[in-house]
C-alpha positions in Angstrom: 74.2 -65.0 -33.5 76.9 -62.4 -32.8 78.9 -64.8 -30.7 78.8 -67.4 -33.5 80.1 -64.9 -36.0 82.9 -63.9 -33.6 83.9 -67.5 -33.0 83.9 -68.1 -36.8 86.0 -65.0 -37.4 88.5 -66.1 -34.7 88.8 -69.6 -36.2 89.4 -68.0 -39.6 92.1 -65.8 -38.2 93.8 -68.7 -36.4 93.7 -70.8 -39.5 95.2 -68.0 -41.6 98.0 -67.6 -39.0 98.8 -71.3 -39.0 98.8 -71.4 -42.8 101.1 -68.4 -42.9 103.5 -70.2 -40.6 103.5 -73.4 -42.6 104.0 -71.4 -45.8 107.0 -69.5 -44.5 108.6 -72.8 -43.3 107.9 -74.5 -46.6 109.4 -71.6 -48.6 112.5 -71.3 -46.4 115.6 -72.4 -48.3 119.0 -73.1 -46.8 121.7 -70.6 -47.8 123.1 -71.5 -51.3 126.6 -70.3 -50.4 127.2 -73.1 -47.9 127.5 -76.5 -49.5 126.9 -79.8 -47.7 130.1 -81.6 -46.9 131.4 -85.2 -46.4 135.0 -86.1 -45.6 137.1 -89.1 -44.7 140.7 -88.8 -43.3 142.0 -90.2 -46.6 140.4 -87.6 -48.9 143.2 -86.1 -51.1 141.5 -82.6 -50.9 142.1 -82.3 -47.1 144.7 -79.9 -46.1 146.6 -81.3 -43.2 148.6 -78.8 -41.1 150.9 -79.0 -38.2 149.9 -79.4 -34.6 151.2 -77.1 -31.8 154.9 -77.9 -31.0 154.2 -79.6 -27.7 152.3 -82.4 -29.5 154.0 -85.4 -30.9 156.1 -85.2 -34.1 154.0 -86.3 -37.1 150.7 -85.0 -35.5 148.5 -83.2 -38.0 145.2 -81.3 -38.1 142.8 -80.9 -41.0 140.0 -78.3 -40.8 136.8 -79.8 -42.0 134.4 -76.9 -41.5 134.6 -73.4 -40.1 137.5 -71.2 -39.2 139.9 -72.3 -36.4 140.1 -68.7 -35.2 136.3 -68.5 -34.8 133.5 -70.3 -32.9 132.2 -73.7 -34.2 135.1 -75.4 -36.0 135.3 -79.1 -36.9 138.7 -80.8 -37.4 140.3 -84.2 -37.9 143.2 -84.6 -35.4 145.8 -87.3 -36.4 148.3 -88.7 -34.0 151.1 -91.2 -35.0 150.8 -94.7 -33.7 152.2 -95.4 -30.3 152.6 -91.7 -29.4 151.6 -89.8 -26.3 149.6 -86.6 -26.2 150.9 -84.5 -23.3 148.6 -83.1 -20.6 146.8 -80.0 -21.9 143.4 -78.2 -22.0 141.2 -76.3 -24.4 139.2 -73.1 -23.9 136.3 -74.9 -25.6 134.4 -78.0 -24.8 135.1 -80.7 -27.4 132.9 -83.3 -28.9 134.8 -86.2 -30.4 134.4 -89.4 -32.4 137.4 -91.7 -32.9 137.6 -92.5 -36.7 140.7 -94.7 -36.7 143.1 -96.4 -34.2 142.7 -96.9 -30.5 143.1 -93.8 -28.3 143.4 -93.9 -24.5 142.3 -90.6 -23.0 142.5 -89.6 -19.3 140.7 -86.4 -18.0 141.9 -85.1 -14.6 139.9 -86.7 -11.8 138.5 -89.6 -14.0 139.5 -93.1 -15.1 141.2 -93.7 -18.4 138.8 -94.1 -21.3 139.6 -96.4 -24.2 138.2 -95.1 -27.5 137.8 -97.4 -30.4 136.5 -96.4 -33.9 133.0 -95.0 -33.6 133.4 -94.1 -29.9 131.9 -90.7 -28.9 133.7 -88.7 -26.2 132.9 -85.3 -24.6 135.6 -83.2 -23.0 134.5 -80.2 -20.8 136.1 -76.8 -21.4 139.4 -76.2 -19.6 139.5 -79.8 -18.2 143.1 -81.0 -18.4 143.6 -84.3 -20.2 146.2 -86.5 -21.9 146.1 -89.3 -24.4 148.0 -92.2 -25.9 147.5 -93.6 -29.4 147.8 -97.3 -28.4 147.3 -98.8 -31.9 149.8 -99.8 -34.6 148.1 -97.3 -37.0 147.7 -93.6 -36.5 144.7 -92.4 -34.4 142.3 -90.1 -36.2 139.8 -88.2 -34.1 137.0 -86.0 -35.3 136.6 -83.0 -32.9 134.0 -80.3 -32.9 135.0 -77.2 -30.9 132.5 -74.6 -29.8 135.1 -71.8 -29.3 138.2 -71.0 -31.4 140.7 -73.9 -31.6 143.4 -73.9 -29.0 145.5 -76.4 -27.0 147.2 -75.1 -23.9 150.0 -77.4 -22.6 150.4 -78.0 -18.8 154.0 -78.2 -17.7 155.1 -80.6 -14.9 154.0 -84.1 -13.9 150.6 -85.3 -15.0 148.0 -86.3 -12.4 
């Protein structure tokens, strides 16, 4: 009889624990101060800024979310049609999706990749790479950086 009461008490305690967990998850609310966002490269509210000077004239960057000086920043990167992106690297890994145009990207030690709209690409941190916007329209790339945004040019001939 004692062992049945102990088992019953243990089951009650386990049930209360599970109900407590479920309640805390159900009551959790996302922070109200951070709104959900959606952007397209044509949105008038986007603030396009200049790229580092080694990148092609007419290049622009728009911050979509986060602070470029801090971890976890998302940007649109726009490159004029028929323009080259010189060899460079980033401190951060980059996760990318081509939004417009056709972009050819070559990472050191790998074959050229041809990105078309909707193509996902991953670039490891500090891996040198170069690109070329091969389309007749500007190339627009969504990029998510893990670390603060930077682009370090590599002088000399590309590999």
